[in-house]
N, C-alpha and C positions, 0 to 999 in steps of 0.2 A: 503196276502204277508208275507211270513215268514221271520223272521230275523235269520241270521246264527250266530253260536257260534264259536268263535276263541279263541286261547290261550290268557292267561292273558297278555302277553307282545307283542301280535300281534300289529303291527304298526297300528295307527289310519288311517281311510280311508279318508285322506285329498286328494281329487282328484279335481283339478280345471278343471271342465268340462264346456263346452260351455253352455251359458245360455239357449239355445234352444236345445230341444231333450236331456235334461240332463239325464233322466233316462236310455236312451240307450247308452249314451256316444259316439254318432256318430257325424260326422261332414258332413253336406250336403252342396251342392252348393247353390247359390242364386236362387231365384224364382221370376218371374215377379208377380206382384199383381194379374194380370188377371188369373194366373195359380196357385194361392195360394193353398197349400196342406191343406186338411181338418185335423182338429184335431181328434186324436183318443184316446180313453181311454180304452184300452184293457189291462187287468191285472193291471199294474201300469199306472198311468196317464202320458201321454206323452204330452209335451207342443207343441206349434207350431214348426213344424219340420224344418223350415228354417227361417233364419234371413238375411236380406240384409241391407247394409249400404253403401252409396255412398259418396265418398269424393275424393279429389285430393291429399290427403296426400301421401307421400312416404311410403314405408313399415315401420310400426312401431312395433317393438317387444314389446309385452305386458308382457311377462314373460321371465326372464332369470333364469337359473337353476345352482345351485352350485353342485348338485350331478352328478357324471359322469355315474351312473348306470341307473337312470330313471329321466326324467324330463318332464315338460309339459310347453307348450307355447301357448299363444293366439297371433295371428299375423294378421294384416291387410295386405292382399296380393292382391294388385290391379291386375285386369285382364287387358287384352289388351284394352277392351272397357273402355271409360271414365266413371268416377263417379260410379265405381262399385268395390266392394272388397268382400273378403270372409274371414270369421273367421275360422282359422284352429287350431287344437290342436294335439299335439303329445301325447304319452302314459302318463298315470297318474303318479304322483310323490308321493310316500309315505313319511313318516317321516324319520328322519335321520338315524334311526337304520338300519343296514344292515342285520339284522336277517331275514331269510326267513319267509313268512307268514305261511308256513307249519310247522314251528318249534314252539312248544308250551311249555311253562313252567307250563302248567296247572297241569301236573302230580305232581308238587311239592305241590299241595294244597289238596291232600287226596280225597278219595271217599266220595260221598255226601249222608248223611242221612241214609244210610244203610251200614253195620249194625249199630244198636244203639251204642252210645258212641264213634263213630268214627267222625272225623271232617267233616264238609261239604266241598265239592269240589268247588272251584271257577269256575264258568262259565262266570264270568263278564269280557267279552272282549269288546273292543270299538264297539259302534254301527256303522252300515254302512249307508252311505248316500243314500237317495232316495229309501228306502225300505218300506216306508209307514207305515201302522199300521199292526202289526202282529196279527194273530189269537191266541186265548187263548191257543190252544193246543201246539203252538210253545214255550210257556213259561214254560210249565210243572209245574205249580203251585200245590204244594202238602202241605197243611197245616197240622200241627201236632194236634192231638186231646187231648193233654194234655199240661200243663204248663211245659216248659223246660228252664233251664238256665245252659248251659254247656260251658266249655272252654277247650282248650288243646294246646299242643305243639307237633309238628311233629319232625321226626328224623332230618330233615334239619334245625331245629330251627325256622321255621315259626310257627305262632300262629293262632288260630281260635277261634270263639265263635258262639254259636247258642242259641237263646232264642225264646220262643213262649208264647202267652197268649191270653186273651179275655177281651175286654172292653165292659161294658154295660152302657146304658143310657136311657133317657126318650123315650116314644113312641115305646118301643120294640127294641130300637137301640142295635145292637150287632156288634162288630168288632173282628174277629179272625185274628191273625197276627203271622207271623214268621219272625224273623230277624236273619241274619247270616253275617259273614265276616271273614276276616283274613288279615294278613300282613306277609311279608318276615322277615327273621331274622334280616336284617339290616335296616328295615323300609323303604326300597327303593321302595317297591310296596305294594299296599293295595287294598282291594275290600270290598264292602258292598252290600247287597241285602236284600230287604224287600218284603214280599208277604202279601196280606190282602184280606179279603172278608167282606163286610158290608151288613147289612139288617135291616129293621124295619117293623112295622106293616102296613105301608101304601103300601107295595109291593115293596119298593125300594130295589134294589140289586146292589152291586158293587164288581168288582174283579179288583185287581190292583197289579202292580209291580213297584218298584223303585230300581235302582241300580247305583252304581258309582265306580270309580276306578282310579288308577294312576299306572304308571310303572316306572322302573328304569331310563328310558330316560327322565322322566319329563312330559310325555304325561298324560292328565287327561280327564275324560269323565263322563257323567251323562245321564241317560235315565229313563223315566217313561212311564208307559202304564196303561190305565184304560178302563174298559168296564162297562157300567151302564145300568140297566133296571129300568124304572120308568113309572108312569102313568101321562099323561098330565092332569093338574088340570081342564082345561076347556073342552077339547074334550073327556076326558075319554079314550083316545087311549093309548095303550102301545107304549112306545118309547125305542129304544136302541141306546145308544151313545158310540162311541169308540174314543179314542184320544191317541196320543203319542207325547212326546217331547224328543228330542235327541240333545246333544251338545258334542263337543270334542275340545280340545285345545292342540296344539303342545308344547312340552317342549323345542324344539330346534329352532323353527322358529316363526315369527309373523304370525301364522296361526291358524285358528279355524273355526268352523261352527256350526250352530244351525238350527233345524227344528221343526216346530209344525204342526201336522196333526190332523184333526178331521173328523168324519163321524157321521151323525145323521139320524135315520130312524124311521118312524112310520108305524103302521099296515095298513094304507090306501095308502101307496106308496110315501108319502112326504119324500124327501131325500135331505140332504145337505152335501156337502163334500168340503174340502178346505185344503190349506197348506200355511205356510209362511216359507221361507228359507232365510238364510244369510250365507255367507262364506267370508273368507279372506285368502289370501296367500301372505304374504310379502307385496308388493306394490300395490296389486289389491284386489278389493272387488266386490262382486256380490250379488244380491237379486233376489228373485222370490216370487210371490204371485199368487195363482189361486183359483178359486172357481167354484162350480157347485150347482145348485138349481133346483130341480124338485118338482112341486107342487102336483104330483099324479093325476092330471087331464089333463095332456098333455102339460103343459107350462114348458119351460126349459130356464134357463139362465146359460151361461158359460162365464168365462173370465180369462185372464192371463195377468200378467204384469211382465216383467223381465228387469233388467238393471244391468249395471256394470260400474266400473270406475277404473282408475289407479291414482297413486299419481302424475303422469306426467300431469294429467288433461284430458286425453282422457275418453270420456263417450259414451256409446251406449246402446240401448235397443230396446225392441219390446213389443207391447201390442195389444190385440184384445178382442172383446166381441161379443157374439151372443145371440139373443133372438128369440125364436120360439114358435108358438102355432098353431095347426091345419094346418101345412104346410105353414104358412105365418110367415115371420120374417125378421130379418136383421142381417148382420155381418158388423163390422167395425174395423179398426185397424190402427196402426201407427208404423213405424220403423224409428229410428232416430240415429244420431251420432253427437258428438261434439268433435272437435279437440282440442289439447292443447292450440291453439291460440284463442279458443272461437268460431270458425267458426262452424255453425250448419247446418246440412242437415237433412231433414225428408221427408218421403213419407207417405201420408195418403190414405186410401182406404175404400171403403164401398160397400155393396151389399144389395139390396132390393129384397126379394123373395115374389112374389105375390100369390103363390099357384096355378098358372095356367100354369106352365112350362116356364114362363118368368122371367128373372132376370135382374134387373138394376144394372150395375156395374159402379163405378165412382172412381176417385182418382186424386191426384196431388202430385207433389214434389217441393221442393225448387229449383231444377235445371231446372224447366220449363216443366216437364212431366205433362200430363193431359190426362184423358180419361173419357168418359161418353157414355156408350153404353147400349143397351138392347139385351140380347141374349136368345136363347132357351136353357135351361139347367135344368136338374132335380135337385130338392131341396132335400138335404139329411141332416138329423140331428138326434140325439139320443133323442127321447122323454121320454125314461125311462133309468134309470141307469143300467149299465151292472151288477152291484152288488147291490141288493136291499134288501127289508125286508125279503123275504124268505131265501136269502142267509145268512144274518147276524144271523137270528134265528137258522139256521142249524149249524152255526159255533160258537154258544154261549151256548152249552149244559152245561158247567160247571157254567156259570153265572146263567142260569135258574134253575139249581139244588140246588142253595144255599137255605138252610132251615132257615127261621126266627125263633125267639124265640116263644114258645107257648104263645098264648094270653089268659089270664084268662077270664072266662065267664063274660059277662056284661061290659068288657073293650073294648073301641073302639079307633081306631087310631085318633090322632089329625091331621086333614087335614088342611093345610094352603093354601087357594086359592088366597092369595094376596089381594090387594085392589080391591074392586068391582067397576064397571064402574059408573061414575057420572050419576045419573038419568037425569040430565039436558041435557046430551049429546044425550039421546034417544028421546027428545021432537022434534016434527016436526018443521022445521024452518018457 
């Protein structure tokens, strides 16, 4: 999932999107638990695509907007049927700056790295939400092969710097790095970016980026990305781990967001993926957590938990979990809503898949709904990740090509296997 580059002063991507189906930015109607839409993880991970909350409250606007150009609103919109409402959202609202996203001040920051002795060009634009973990090719990391320490001033008065070096340590440790940055002539905007690659004699390799910036409107952001290759101490299997953290804060509103993404893979198909997200836009806040775990032998666990609240006291959320192995497993979840007066509504549901074409479905709600039936239904789940070991190896050529320091003859890496198991634990009971 590639990350895109925008101009230095491009407005931050503060979009208050509905907790569910966040990465598509769509708003769907409600769905009966019996007809619950399955979760899909194609390209980007998509959460449960529908959320329902039942209450007798009147229409409660969750977001009011000061901008007349673009705004966004979450609203409980009761249908004609009782105890049912739908969360709706209008177009996303950027930060206060009225400058078009297609307009970039990047040109003020000079061409990057070529030719020599010219200042590096800033590509440090605000990160975009829900873009996951970029592949290494999208970063364009190009480390210098010599120590450099350069500074300069451009025609418009903006300044820049670029430096590179190499740090050495024990056990063959080596870190090659390049740092660069710049600021406008009036110090109203600034950017920084660091690239690095690390290696040692144990086979450990790491490629990483960290960047940050701020613009004249007071918006600020920070982002880091890492890709690591190492050997598991006990299984001796190669493992690749990728991670990204992103955050941004508005300079004109009480608004900001943070995301942490991670992916872990090993050569036998074991895979773990997950994300934690948080956002705030003035009087409302929202959270999302999800995870996937594949053991490489057919067992899979997936879960999602999303919730939001406003300063008025309204809260709502949705969560679910599924576990499967060899066609047998279960799904369960809950959708809930709390009104400003403290009145709580919830609906819980579950499914038991027996692997023989029979599915037991059950559930209940605080408004008296209940069901408990067995139906003929095909069981579908993803026993393997759509993006696995072979994919991540193919997308990690720069990481795999990192060359460690030459190891002198007779010198061996110091391997730390951690504490060994207690022999007493191996004794038969």
